[in-house]
HTML snippet that shows the backbone in 3Dmol.js (N, CA, C, O; Angstrom):
<script src="https://3Dmol.org/build/3Dmol-min.js"></script>
<div id="view" style="width:600px;height:400px;position:relative"></div>
<script>
const pdb = `
ATOM      1  N   UNK A   1      17.368 -21.186  38.380  1.00  0.00           N
ATOM      2  CA  UNK A   1      15.614 -20.852  37.598  1.00  0.00           C
ATOM      3  C   UNK A   1      14.713 -21.298  39.481  1.00  0.00           C
ATOM      4  O   UNK A   1      14.727 -22.219  40.298  1.00  0.00           O
ATOM      5  N   UNK A   2      14.084 -19.987  39.312  1.00  0.00           N
ATOM      6  CA  UNK A   2      12.900 -19.895  41.135  1.00  0.00           C
ATOM      7  C   UNK A   2      12.592 -21.413  40.745  1.00  0.00           C
ATOM      8  O   UNK A   2      12.490 -22.041  39.692  1.00  0.00           O
ATOM      9  N   UNK A   3      12.444 -21.836  42.796  1.00  0.00           N
ATOM     10  CA  UNK A   3      11.673 -22.344  43.134  1.00  0.00           C
ATOM     11  C   UNK A   3      10.276 -22.026  43.519  1.00  0.00           C
ATOM     12  O   UNK A   3       9.881 -22.115  44.682  1.00  0.00           O
ATOM     13  N   UNK A   4       9.340 -21.554  42.261  1.00  0.00           N
ATOM     14  CA  UNK A   4       8.162 -20.557  43.013  1.00  0.00           C
ATOM     15  C   UNK A   4       6.758 -21.927  41.999  1.00  0.00           C
ATOM     16  O   UNK A   4       7.202 -22.525  41.020  1.00  0.00           O
ATOM     17  N   UNK A   5       5.573 -22.131  42.341  1.00  0.00           N
ATOM     18  CA  UNK A   5       4.124 -22.152  41.559  1.00  0.00           C
ATOM     19  C   UNK A   5       4.382 -21.953  40.065  1.00  0.00           C
ATOM     20  O   UNK A   5       3.909 -22.640  39.160  1.00  0.00           O
ATOM     21  N   UNK A   6       5.311 -20.771  39.932  1.00  0.00           N
ATOM     22  CA  UNK A   6       4.857 -19.675  38.886  1.00  0.00           C
ATOM     23  C   UNK A   6       5.812 -20.267  37.382  1.00  0.00           C
ATOM     24  O   UNK A   6       5.545 -19.998  36.210  1.00  0.00           O
ATOM     25  N   UNK A   7       7.373 -21.440  38.088  1.00  0.00           N
ATOM     26  CA  UNK A   7       7.702 -21.829  37.269  1.00  0.00           C
ATOM     27  C   UNK A   7       8.010 -22.819  37.136  1.00  0.00           C
ATOM     28  O   UNK A   7       7.840 -23.584  38.086  1.00  0.00           O
ATOM     29  N   UNK A   8       8.916 -23.575  35.298  1.00  0.00           N
ATOM     30  CA  UNK A   8       8.611 -24.617  34.986  1.00  0.00           C
ATOM     31  C   UNK A   8       8.580 -26.156  36.141  1.00  0.00           C
ATOM     32  O   UNK A   8       8.849 -26.035  37.337  1.00  0.00           O
ATOM     33  N   UNK A   9       8.309 -27.153  35.677  1.00  0.00           N
ATOM     34  CA  UNK A   9       8.063 -28.192  36.946  1.00  0.00           C
ATOM     35  C   UNK A   9       9.817 -28.862  36.695  1.00  0.00           C
ATOM     36  O   UNK A   9      10.400 -29.162  35.653  1.00  0.00           O
ATOM     37  N   UNK A  10      10.303 -28.917  38.258  1.00  0.00           N
ATOM     38  CA  UNK A  10      11.624 -29.590  37.627  1.00  0.00           C
ATOM     39  C   UNK A  10      11.324 -30.762  37.748  1.00  0.00           C
ATOM     40  O   UNK A  10      10.148 -31.122  37.784  1.00  0.00           O
ATOM     41  N   UNK A  11      12.657 -31.846  37.862  1.00  0.00           N
ATOM     42  CA  UNK A  11      13.658 -31.234  36.421  1.00  0.00           C
ATOM     43  C   UNK A  11      13.496 -30.938  35.263  1.00  0.00           C
ATOM     44  O   UNK A  11      12.548 -31.455  34.673  1.00  0.00           O
ATOM     45  N   UNK A  12      14.295 -30.091  34.625  1.00  0.00           N
ATOM     46  CA  UNK A  12      13.772 -29.830  32.915  1.00  0.00           C
ATOM     47  C   UNK A  12      14.841 -30.717  32.036  1.00  0.00           C
ATOM     48  O   UNK A  12      16.036 -30.801  32.318  1.00  0.00           O
ATOM     49  N   UNK A  13      14.380 -31.185  31.228  1.00  0.00           N
ATOM     50  CA  UNK A  13      14.984 -31.243  30.061  1.00  0.00           C
ATOM     51  C   UNK A  13      16.392 -30.413  30.018  1.00  0.00           C
ATOM     52  O   UNK A  13      16.445 -29.292  30.524  1.00  0.00           O
ATOM     53  N   UNK A  14      17.368 -30.923  29.483  1.00  0.00           N
ATOM     54  CA  UNK A  14      18.506 -30.207  29.452  1.00  0.00           C
ATOM     55  C   UNK A  14      18.031 -29.038  27.935  1.00  0.00           C
ATOM     56  O   UNK A  14      18.216 -27.832  28.097  1.00  0.00           O
ATOM     57  N   UNK A  15      17.530 -29.471  26.763  1.00  0.00           N
ATOM     58  CA  UNK A  15      16.965 -28.834  25.826  1.00  0.00           C
ATOM     59  C   UNK A  15      16.182 -27.755  26.527  1.00  0.00           C
ATOM     60  O   UNK A  15      16.398 -26.559  26.334  1.00  0.00           O
ATOM     61  N   UNK A  16      15.178 -28.266  27.426  1.00  0.00           N
ATOM     62  CA  UNK A  16      14.248 -27.692  27.484  1.00  0.00           C
ATOM     63  C   UNK A  16      14.622 -26.251  28.838  1.00  0.00           C
ATOM     64  O   UNK A  16      13.803 -25.426  29.246  1.00  0.00           O
ATOM     65  N   UNK A  17      16.066 -26.380  29.242  1.00  0.00           N
ATOM     66  CA  UNK A  17      16.603 -25.060  30.114  1.00  0.00           C
ATOM     67  C   UNK A  17      17.896 -24.178  28.965  1.00  0.00           C
ATOM     68  O   UNK A  17      18.392 -23.076  29.203  1.00  0.00           O
ATOM     69  N   UNK A  18      18.047 -24.628  28.340  1.00  0.00           N
ATOM     70  CA  UNK A  18      19.161 -24.247  26.746  1.00  0.00           C
ATOM     71  C   UNK A  18      17.596 -23.461  26.846  1.00  0.00           C
ATOM     72  O   UNK A  18      17.733 -22.386  27.429  1.00  0.00           O
ATOM     73  N   UNK A  19      16.083 -23.732  26.411  1.00  0.00           N
ATOM     74  CA  UNK A  19      15.700 -22.239  26.301  1.00  0.00           C
ATOM     75  C   UNK A  19      15.193 -21.539  26.531  1.00  0.00           C
ATOM     76  O   UNK A  19      14.422 -20.886  25.829  1.00  0.00           O
ATOM     77  N   UNK A  20      15.621 -21.365  28.295  1.00  0.00           N
ATOM     78  CA  UNK A  20      15.003 -20.564  28.906  1.00  0.00           C
ATOM     79  C   UNK A  20      16.259 -18.898  29.321  1.00  0.00           C
ATOM     80  O   UNK A  20      17.471 -19.098  29.235  1.00  0.00           O
ATOM     81  N   UNK A  21      15.879 -17.822  29.620  1.00  0.00           N
ATOM     82  CA  UNK A  21      15.952 -17.258  29.476  1.00  0.00           C
ATOM     83  C   UNK A  21      17.693 -17.557  30.278  1.00  0.00           C
ATOM     84  O   UNK A  21      17.726 -18.268  31.282  1.00  0.00           O
ATOM     85  N   UNK A  22      19.568 -16.702  29.490  1.00  0.00           N
ATOM     86  CA  UNK A  22      20.205 -18.056  30.708  1.00  0.00           C
ATOM     87  C   UNK A  22      21.162 -16.664  30.471  1.00  0.00           C
ATOM     88  O   UNK A  22      21.189 -15.773  29.622  1.00  0.00           O
ATOM     89  N   UNK A  23      22.014 -17.019  31.838  1.00  0.00           N
ATOM     90  CA  UNK A  23      22.921 -15.986  32.653  1.00  0.00           C
ATOM     91  C   UNK A  23      24.314 -16.470  32.672  1.00  0.00           C
ATOM     92  O   UNK A  23      24.461 -17.691  32.602  1.00  0.00           O
ATOM     93  N   UNK A  24      25.439 -15.667  32.761  1.00  0.00           N
ATOM     94  CA  UNK A  24      27.219 -16.214  33.639  1.00  0.00           C
ATOM     95  C   UNK A  24      27.481 -14.732  33.452  1.00  0.00           C
ATOM     96  O   UNK A  24      27.107 -13.752  32.808  1.00  0.00           O
ATOM     97  N   UNK A  25      28.559 -15.231  34.625  1.00  0.00           N
ATOM     98  CA  UNK A  25      29.113 -13.741  34.710  1.00  0.00           C
ATOM     99  C   UNK A  25      30.324 -13.811  32.857  1.00  0.00           C
ATOM    100  O   UNK A  25      30.524 -14.729  32.061  1.00  0.00           O
ATOM    101  N   UNK A  26      30.950 -11.958  32.921  1.00  0.00           N
ATOM    102  CA  UNK A  26      31.463 -12.427  32.442  1.00  0.00           C
ATOM    103  C   UNK A  26      32.514 -13.061  31.379  1.00  0.00           C
ATOM    104  O   UNK A  26      32.524 -13.116  30.149  1.00  0.00           O
ATOM    105  N   UNK A  27      33.719 -13.681  32.768  1.00  0.00           N
ATOM    106  CA  UNK A  27      34.019 -14.835  32.719  1.00  0.00           C
ATOM    107  C   UNK A  27      34.429 -16.251  32.985  1.00  0.00           C
ATOM    108  O   UNK A  27      35.409 -16.942  33.261  1.00  0.00           O
ATOM    109  N   UNK A  28      32.674 -16.324  32.667  1.00  0.00           N
ATOM    110  CA  UNK A  28      32.281 -17.673  32.413  1.00  0.00           C
ATOM    111  C   UNK A  28      31.863 -18.098  31.753  1.00  0.00           C
ATOM    112  O   UNK A  28      31.637 -19.307  31.797  1.00  0.00           O
ATOM    113  N   UNK A  29      31.362 -16.960  30.292  1.00  0.00           N
ATOM    114  CA  UNK A  29      30.977 -17.026  29.383  1.00  0.00           C
ATOM    115  C   UNK A  29      30.203 -18.589  28.849  1.00  0.00           C
ATOM    116  O   UNK A  29      29.101 -19.093  28.635  1.00  0.00           O
ATOM    117  N   UNK A  30      31.589 -18.870  28.826  1.00  0.00           N
ATOM    118  CA  UNK A  30      31.660 -19.952  27.950  1.00  0.00           C
ATOM    119  C   UNK A  30      30.878 -22.194  28.489  1.00  0.00           C
ATOM    120  O   UNK A  30      30.866 -23.353  28.073  1.00  0.00           O
ATOM    121  N   UNK A  31      30.453 -21.347  29.563  1.00  0.00           N
ATOM    122  CA  UNK A  31      30.237 -22.690  30.859  1.00  0.00           C
ATOM    123  C   UNK A  31      28.414 -23.335  30.377  1.00  0.00           C
ATOM    124  O   UNK A  31      27.846 -24.338  30.810  1.00  0.00           O
ATOM    125  N   UNK A  32      27.958 -22.415  29.469  1.00  0.00           N
ATOM    126  CA  UNK A  32      26.809 -22.736  28.978  1.00  0.00           C
ATOM    127  C   UNK A  32      27.435 -23.344  27.710  1.00  0.00           C
ATOM    128  O   UNK A  32      26.561 -24.085  27.260  1.00  0.00           O
ATOM    129  N   UNK A  33      28.246 -23.384  27.112  1.00  0.00           N
ATOM    130  CA  UNK A  33      28.881 -24.045  26.064  1.00  0.00           C
ATOM    131  C   UNK A  33      29.001 -24.970  26.257  1.00  0.00           C
ATOM    132  O   UNK A  33      28.510 -25.770  25.461  1.00  0.00           O
ATOM    133  N   UNK A  34      29.866 -25.569  27.658  1.00  0.00           N
ATOM    134  CA  UNK A  34      30.325 -26.473  28.184  1.00  0.00           C
ATOM    135  C   UNK A  34      29.196 -27.533  28.755  1.00  0.00           C
ATOM    136  O   UNK A  34      29.096 -28.713  28.420  1.00  0.00           O
ATOM    137  N   UNK A  35      28.394 -26.840  29.673  1.00  0.00           N
ATOM    138  CA  UNK A  35      27.428 -27.289  29.617  1.00  0.00           C
ATOM    139  C   UNK A  35      26.379 -28.085  28.805  1.00  0.00           C
ATOM    140  O   UNK A  35      25.942 -29.206  29.064  1.00  0.00           O
ATOM    141  N   UNK A  36      26.161 -27.525  28.087  1.00  0.00           N
ATOM    142  CA  UNK A  36      25.628 -28.135  26.805  1.00  0.00           C
ATOM    143  C   UNK A  36      26.005 -29.629  26.196  1.00  0.00           C
ATOM    144  O   UNK A  36      25.419 -30.698  26.021  1.00  0.00           O
ATOM    145  N   UNK A  37      27.488 -29.013  25.950  1.00  0.00           N
ATOM    146  CA  UNK A  37      27.994 -30.102  25.454  1.00  0.00           C
ATOM    147  C   UNK A  37      28.105 -31.284  26.298  1.00  0.00           C
ATOM    148  O   UNK A  37      28.543 -32.380  25.946  1.00  0.00           O
ATOM    149  N   UNK A  38      27.700 -30.980  27.355  1.00  0.00           N
ATOM    150  CA  UNK A  38      27.695 -32.154  28.348  1.00  0.00           C
ATOM    151  C   UNK A  38      26.387 -33.491  28.302  1.00  0.00           C
ATOM    152  O   UNK A  38      26.066 -34.658  28.074  1.00  0.00           O
ATOM    153  N   UNK A  39      26.030 -32.085  28.745  1.00  0.00           N
ATOM    154  CA  UNK A  39      24.575 -32.873  28.561  1.00  0.00           C
ATOM    155  C   UNK A  39      24.095 -33.449  26.951  1.00  0.00           C
ATOM    156  O   UNK A  39      22.888 -33.623  26.780  1.00  0.00           O
ATOM    157  N   UNK A  40      24.901 -33.692  25.971  1.00  0.00           N
ATOM    158  CA  UNK A  40      25.051 -34.184  25.117  1.00  0.00           C
ATOM    159  C   UNK A  40      23.824 -32.874  24.296  1.00  0.00           C
ATOM    160  O   UNK A  40      22.776 -33.257  23.776  1.00  0.00           O
ATOM    161  N   UNK A  41      24.176 -31.579  24.330  1.00  0.00           N
ATOM    162  CA  UNK A  41      22.811 -30.684  23.163  1.00  0.00           C
ATOM    163  C   UNK A  41      23.874 -30.456  22.884  1.00  0.00           C
ATOM    164  O   UNK A  41      24.837 -31.189  23.112  1.00  0.00           O
ATOM    165  N   UNK A  42      23.904 -28.760  22.013  1.00  0.00           N
ATOM    166  CA  UNK A  42      24.578 -27.855  21.926  1.00  0.00           C
ATOM    167  C   UNK A  42      23.707 -26.094  21.976  1.00  0.00           C
ATOM    168  O   UNK A  42      22.485 -25.984  21.880  1.00  0.00           O
ATOM    169  N   UNK A  43      24.150 -25.535  22.052  1.00  0.00           N
ATOM    170  CA  UNK A  43      23.969 -24.205  22.725  1.00  0.00           C
ATOM    171  C   UNK A  43      23.864 -23.578  20.833  1.00  0.00           C
ATOM    172  O   UNK A  43      24.711 -23.539  19.941  1.00  0.00           O
ATOM    173  N   UNK A  44      22.564 -23.223  20.884  1.00  0.00           N
ATOM    174  CA  UNK A  44      22.485 -22.804  19.259  1.00  0.00           C
ATOM    175  C   UNK A  44      22.882 -21.525  19.009  1.00  0.00           C
ATOM    176  O   UNK A  44      23.345 -21.177  17.923  1.00  0.00           O
ATOM    177  N   UNK A  45      22.674 -20.534  20.289  1.00  0.00           N
ATOM    178  CA  UNK A  45      22.923 -19.250  20.201  1.00  0.00           C
ATOM    179  C   UNK A  45      23.675 -18.718  21.757  1.00  0.00           C
ATOM    180  O   UNK A  45      23.196 -18.313  22.816  1.00  0.00           O
ATOM    181  N   UNK A  46      25.333 -19.000  21.177  1.00  0.00           N
ATOM    182  CA  UNK A  46      25.674 -18.772  23.187  1.00  0.00           C
ATOM    183  C   UNK A  46      25.478 -17.073  23.121  1.00  0.00           C
ATOM    184  O   UNK A  46      25.097 -16.592  24.188  1.00  0.00           O
ATOM    185  N   UNK A  47      25.666 -16.216  22.128  1.00  0.00           N
ATOM    186  CA  UNK A  47      25.344 -14.749  21.401  1.00  0.00           C
ATOM    187  C   UNK A  47      24.182 -14.125  22.852  1.00  0.00           C
ATOM    188  O   UNK A  47      24.254 -13.133  23.577  1.00  0.00           O
ATOM    189  N   UNK A  48      23.181 -15.276  22.767  1.00  0.00           N
ATOM    190  CA  UNK A  48      21.819 -14.183  23.651  1.00  0.00           C
ATOM    191  C   UNK A  48      22.730 -14.645  25.410  1.00  0.00           C
ATOM    192  O   UNK A  48      22.072 -13.945  26.179  1.00  0.00           O
ATOM    193  N   UNK A  49      23.235 -15.001  25.832  1.00  0.00           N
ATOM    194  CA  UNK A  49      23.512 -15.222  26.781  1.00  0.00           C
ATOM    195  C   UNK A  49      24.022 -13.853  27.655  1.00  0.00           C
ATOM    196  O   UNK A  49      24.927 -13.095  27.305  1.00  0.00           O
ATOM    197  N   UNK A  50      23.227 -13.746  28.840  1.00  0.00           N
ATOM    198  CA  UNK A  50      23.572 -12.309  29.360  1.00  0.00           C
ATOM    199  C   UNK A  50      24.678 -12.802  30.051  1.00  0.00           C
ATOM    200  O   UNK A  50      24.712 -13.721  30.869  1.00  0.00           O
ATOM    201  N   UNK A  51      25.734 -11.972  29.565  1.00  0.00           N
ATOM    202  CA  UNK A  51      26.623 -11.856  30.561  1.00  0.00           C
ATOM    203  C   UNK A  51      27.281 -10.866  31.545  1.00  0.00           C
ATOM    204  O   UNK A  51      28.210 -10.151  31.168  1.00  0.00           O
ATOM    205  N   UNK A  52      26.674 -10.810  33.143  1.00  0.00           N
ATOM    206  CA  UNK A  52      26.969  -9.691  33.953  1.00  0.00           C
ATOM    207  C   UNK A  52      28.547  -9.438  34.473  1.00  0.00           C
ATOM    208  O   UNK A  52      29.557 -10.141  34.454  1.00  0.00           O
ATOM    209  N   UNK A  53      28.391  -8.724  34.723  1.00  0.00           N
ATOM    210  CA  UNK A  53      29.663  -8.317  35.614  1.00  0.00           C
ATOM    211  C   UNK A  53      29.714  -8.595  36.540  1.00  0.00           C
ATOM    212  O   UNK A  53      30.890  -8.234  36.586  1.00  0.00           O
ATOM    213  N   UNK A  54      29.517  -9.011  37.656  1.00  0.00           N
ATOM    214  CA  UNK A  54      29.607  -9.966  38.744  1.00  0.00           C
ATOM    215  C   UNK A  54      28.568 -10.591  39.089  1.00  0.00           C
ATOM    216  O   UNK A  54      27.414 -10.314  38.762  1.00  0.00           O
ATOM    217  N   UNK A  55      29.196 -12.103  40.260  1.00  0.00           N
ATOM    218  CA  UNK A  55      28.241 -13.183  40.487  1.00  0.00           C
ATOM    219  C   UNK A  55      27.395 -12.383  41.273  1.00  0.00           C
ATOM    220  O   UNK A  55      26.311 -12.639  40.749  1.00  0.00           O
ATOM    221  N   UNK A  56      27.193 -11.696  42.055  1.00  0.00           N
ATOM    222  CA  UNK A  56      26.205 -11.054  42.948  1.00  0.00           C
ATOM    223  C   UNK A  56      24.534 -10.552  41.633  1.00  0.00           C
ATOM    224  O   UNK A  56      23.344 -10.376  41.894  1.00  0.00           O
ATOM    225  N   UNK A  57      25.516 -10.475  39.963  1.00  0.00           N
ATOM    226  CA  UNK A  57      24.337  -9.533  39.447  1.00  0.00           C
ATOM    227  C   UNK A  57      24.084 -10.472  38.553  1.00  0.00           C
ATOM    228  O   UNK A  57      23.242 -10.170  37.708  1.00  0.00           O
ATOM    229  N   UNK A  58      24.643 -11.699  38.476  1.00  0.00           N
ATOM    230  CA  UNK A  58      23.770 -13.113  38.135  1.00  0.00           C
ATOM    231  C   UNK A  58      23.056 -13.494  39.450  1.00  0.00           C
ATOM    232  O   UNK A  58      21.870 -13.186  39.571  1.00  0.00           O
ATOM    233  N   UNK A  59      23.522 -13.965  40.171  1.00  0.00           N
ATOM    234  CA  UNK A  59      22.100 -14.532  41.493  1.00  0.00           C
ATOM    235  C   UNK A  59      21.585 -13.463  41.315  1.00  0.00           C
ATOM    236  O   UNK A  59      21.212 -13.609  40.151  1.00  0.00           O
ATOM    237  N   UNK A  60      21.120 -11.969  41.749  1.00  0.00           N
ATOM    238  CA  UNK A  60      20.324 -11.534  41.614  1.00  0.00           C
ATOM    239  C   UNK A  60      19.183 -11.753  40.642  1.00  0.00           C
ATOM    240  O   UNK A  60      17.969 -11.695  40.840  1.00  0.00           O
ATOM    241  N   UNK A  61      19.812 -11.995  39.640  1.00  0.00           N
ATOM    242  CA  UNK A  61      18.291 -12.690  37.757  1.00  0.00           C
ATOM    243  C   UNK A  61      18.565 -14.071  38.231  1.00  0.00           C
ATOM    244  O   UNK A  61      19.718 -13.949  37.817  1.00  0.00           O
ATOM    245  N   UNK A  62      18.560 -14.856  38.551  1.00  0.00           N
ATOM    246  CA  UNK A  62      18.092 -16.586  39.292  1.00  0.00           C
ATOM    247  C   UNK A  62      16.999 -16.130  39.830  1.00  0.00           C
ATOM    248  O   UNK A  62      15.883 -16.363  39.365  1.00  0.00           O
ATOM    249  N   UNK A  63      17.311 -15.140  41.303  1.00  0.00           N
ATOM    250  CA  UNK A  63      16.507 -14.825  42.065  1.00  0.00           C
ATOM    251  C   UNK A  63      15.543 -14.375  41.789  1.00  0.00           C
ATOM    252  O   UNK A  63      14.488 -14.708  42.330  1.00  0.00           O
ATOM    253  N   UNK A  64      15.632 -13.484  40.862  1.00  0.00           N
ATOM    254  CA  UNK A  64      14.109 -12.627  40.946  1.00  0.00           C
ATOM    255  C   UNK A  64      13.335 -13.157  39.177  1.00  0.00           C
ATOM    256  O   UNK A  64      12.465 -12.606  38.502  1.00  0.00           O
ATOM    257  N   UNK A  65      14.236 -14.569  38.912  1.00  0.00           N
ATOM    258  CA  UNK A  65      13.113 -15.690  37.955  1.00  0.00           C
ATOM    259  C   UNK A  65      13.295 -14.351  36.465  1.00  0.00           C
ATOM    260  O   UNK A  65      12.400 -13.599  36.080  1.00  0.00           O
ATOM    261  N   UNK A  66      14.572 -14.432  35.972  1.00  0.00           N
ATOM    262  CA  UNK A  66      14.937 -13.371  35.102  1.00  0.00           C
ATOM    263  C   UNK A  66      16.213 -14.722  34.175  1.00  0.00           C
ATOM    264  O   UNK A  66      16.533 -14.765  32.987  1.00  0.00           O
ATOM    265  N   UNK A  67      16.632 -15.612  35.314  1.00  0.00           N
ATOM    266  CA  UNK A  67      17.747 -16.200  33.855  1.00  0.00           C
ATOM    267  C   UNK A  67      17.767 -17.310  34.989  1.00  0.00           C
ATOM    268  O   UNK A  67      17.303 -17.338  36.129  1.00  0.00           O
ATOM    269  N   UNK A  68      18.361 -18.053  34.357  1.00  0.00           N
ATOM    270  CA  UNK A  68      19.057 -19.267  34.515  1.00  0.00           C
ATOM    271  C   UNK A  68      20.263 -18.840  34.580  1.00  0.00           C
ATOM    272  O   UNK A  68      20.677 -18.002  33.779  1.00  0.00           O
ATOM    273  N   UNK A  69      21.174 -19.460  35.748  1.00  0.00           N
ATOM    274  CA  UNK A  69      22.183 -19.594  35.739  1.00  0.00           C
ATOM    275  C   UNK A  69      23.087 -21.001  36.261  1.00  0.00           C
ATOM    276  O   UNK A  69      22.322 -21.611  37.008  1.00  0.00           O
ATOM    277  N   UNK A  70      23.944 -21.486  36.195  1.00  0.00           N
ATOM    278  CA  UNK A  70      24.789 -21.946  36.859  1.00  0.00           C
ATOM    279  C   UNK A  70      25.766 -21.626  37.744  1.00  0.00           C
ATOM    280  O   UNK A  70      26.482 -20.628  37.656  1.00  0.00           O
ATOM    281  N   UNK A  71      25.821 -22.604  38.753  1.00  0.00           N
ATOM    282  CA  UNK A  71      26.779 -22.378  40.257  1.00  0.00           C
ATOM    283  C   UNK A  71      26.768 -23.239  40.842  1.00  0.00           C
ATOM    284  O   UNK A  71      26.236 -24.344  40.745  1.00  0.00           O
ATOM    285  N   UNK A  72      27.459 -22.714  41.604  1.00  0.00           N
ATOM    286  CA  UNK A  72      28.829 -23.839  42.861  1.00  0.00           C
ATOM    287  C   UNK A  72      27.419 -24.081  43.638  1.00  0.00           C
ATOM    288  O   UNK A  72      26.604 -23.159  43.651  1.00  0.00           O
ATOM    289  N   UNK A  73      27.228 -24.875  44.056  1.00  0.00           N
ATOM    290  CA  UNK A  73      26.155 -25.604  45.200  1.00  0.00           C
ATOM    291  C   UNK A  73      27.054 -24.660  45.908  1.00  0.00           C
ATOM    292  O   UNK A  73      26.326 -23.790  46.386  1.00  0.00           O
ATOM    293  N   UNK A  74      28.062 -24.468  46.145  1.00  0.00           N
ATOM    294  CA  UNK A  74      28.678 -24.231  48.138  1.00  0.00           C
ATOM    295  C   UNK A  74      27.765 -23.201  47.957  1.00  0.00           C
ATOM    296  O   UNK A  74      26.686 -23.213  48.549  1.00  0.00           O
ATOM    297  N   UNK A  75      28.167 -22.095  47.013  1.00  0.00           N
ATOM    298  CA  UNK A  75      27.866 -20.578  46.948  1.00  0.00           C
ATOM    299  C   UNK A  75      26.054 -20.863  46.940  1.00  0.00           C
ATOM    300  O   UNK A  75      25.815 -20.193  47.945  1.00  0.00           O
ATOM    301  N   UNK A  76      25.011 -21.258  46.607  1.00  0.00           N
ATOM    302  CA  UNK A  76      24.252 -21.261  46.321  1.00  0.00           C
ATOM    303  C   UNK A  76      22.639 -22.441  47.808  1.00  0.00           C
ATOM    304  O   UNK A  76      21.414 -22.365  47.902  1.00  0.00           O
ATOM    305  N   UNK A  77      23.735 -23.308  48.573  1.00  0.00           N
ATOM    306  CA  UNK A  77      22.436 -24.830  49.102  1.00  0.00           C
ATOM    307  C   UNK A  77      22.186 -23.711  49.977  1.00  0.00           C
ATOM    308  O   UNK A  77      21.319 -24.492  50.369  1.00  0.00           O
ATOM    309  N   UNK A  78      22.042 -22.431  50.841  1.00  0.00           N
ATOM    310  CA  UNK A  78      21.028 -21.761  51.489  1.00  0.00           C
ATOM    311  C   UNK A  78      19.488 -21.670  50.964  1.00  0.00           C
ATOM    312  O   UNK A  78      18.443 -22.090  51.462  1.00  0.00           O
ATOM    313  N   UNK A  79      19.850 -20.716  49.358  1.00  0.00           N
ATOM    314  CA  UNK A  79      18.837 -20.236  48.756  1.00  0.00           C
ATOM    315  C   UNK A  79      18.372 -21.903  47.920  1.00  0.00           C
ATOM    316  O   UNK A  79      17.237 -21.927  47.442  1.00  0.00           O
ATOM    317  N   UNK A  80      19.277 -23.265  47.768  1.00  0.00           N
ATOM    318  CA  UNK A  80      18.442 -23.908  47.381  1.00  0.00           C
ATOM    319  C   UNK A  80      17.732 -24.479  48.622  1.00  0.00           C
ATOM    320  O   UNK A  80      16.518 -24.275  48.598  1.00  0.00           O
ATOM    321  N   UNK A  81      18.147 -25.084  49.604  1.00  0.00           N
ATOM    322  CA  UNK A  81      17.331 -25.692  51.240  1.00  0.00           C
ATOM    323  C   UNK A  81      16.070 -24.899  51.517  1.00  0.00           C
ATOM    324  O   UNK A  81      15.154 -25.335  52.215  1.00  0.00           O
ATOM    325  N   UNK A  82      16.073 -23.383  50.770  1.00  0.00           N
ATOM    326  CA  UNK A  82      14.703 -23.049  51.517  1.00  0.00           C
ATOM    327  C   UNK A  82      13.890 -22.737  50.156  1.00  0.00           C
ATOM    328  O   UNK A  82      12.728 -22.329  50.134  1.00  0.00           O
ATOM    329  N   UNK A  83      14.834 -23.041  48.829  1.00  0.00           N
ATOM    330  CA  UNK A  83      13.457 -22.907  48.057  1.00  0.00           C
ATOM    331  C   UNK A  83      13.602 -21.853  46.871  1.00  0.00           C
ATOM    332  O   UNK A  83      13.211 -22.056  45.722  1.00  0.00           O
ATOM    333  N   UNK A  84      14.174 -20.789  47.293  1.00  0.00           N
ATOM    334  CA  UNK A  84      14.616 -19.912  46.443  1.00  0.00           C
ATOM    335  C   UNK A  84      14.875 -19.914  44.835  1.00  0.00           C
ATOM    336  O   UNK A  84      14.424 -19.319  43.856  1.00  0.00           O
ATOM    337  N   UNK A  85      15.943 -21.006  45.131  1.00  0.00           N
ATOM    338  CA  UNK A  85      16.508 -22.029  44.298  1.00  0.00           C
ATOM    339  C   UNK A  85      16.231 -23.384  43.950  1.00  0.00           C
ATOM    340  O   UNK A  85      15.672 -24.238  44.640  1.00  0.00           O
ATOM    341  N   UNK A  86      16.763 -23.490  42.613  1.00  0.00           N
ATOM    342  CA  UNK A  86      15.976 -25.099  42.276  1.00  0.00           C
ATOM    343  C   UNK A  86      17.368 -25.638  41.495  1.00  0.00           C
ATOM    344  O   UNK A  86      17.408 -26.772  41.017  1.00  0.00           O
TER     345      UNK A  86
END
`;
const viewer = $3Dmol.createViewer("view");
viewer.addModel(pdb, "pdb");
viewer.setStyle({}, {cartoon: {color: "spectrum"}});
viewer.zoomTo();
viewer.render();
</script>
C-alpha cells in the first residue's frame, strides 16, 4: 500500500487489507492465504490475487498504488523509511 494522502489510513484490519487488490509473485501465491490464516481471517477468493512473474513487478504494483503485497522488510526498508510504502 502506498503511503500517501489518498491511501486508506494505516493500520488497517486484516479484513480491510484482504478486501484491497492483492498481488504476489507466482512462486509465493500461497502467502496471502497463509497471512490471512495467521491473522485469524480467511482469503475468500485466492484466485483474485494477481500473480506476477517477478518481485520487481510486484514492487511496481505496490509503489504505484495498484496492489498490496507481502514483502520482506529488508527489501522494502528504504521505501518504508521515505513513506513510499507502509
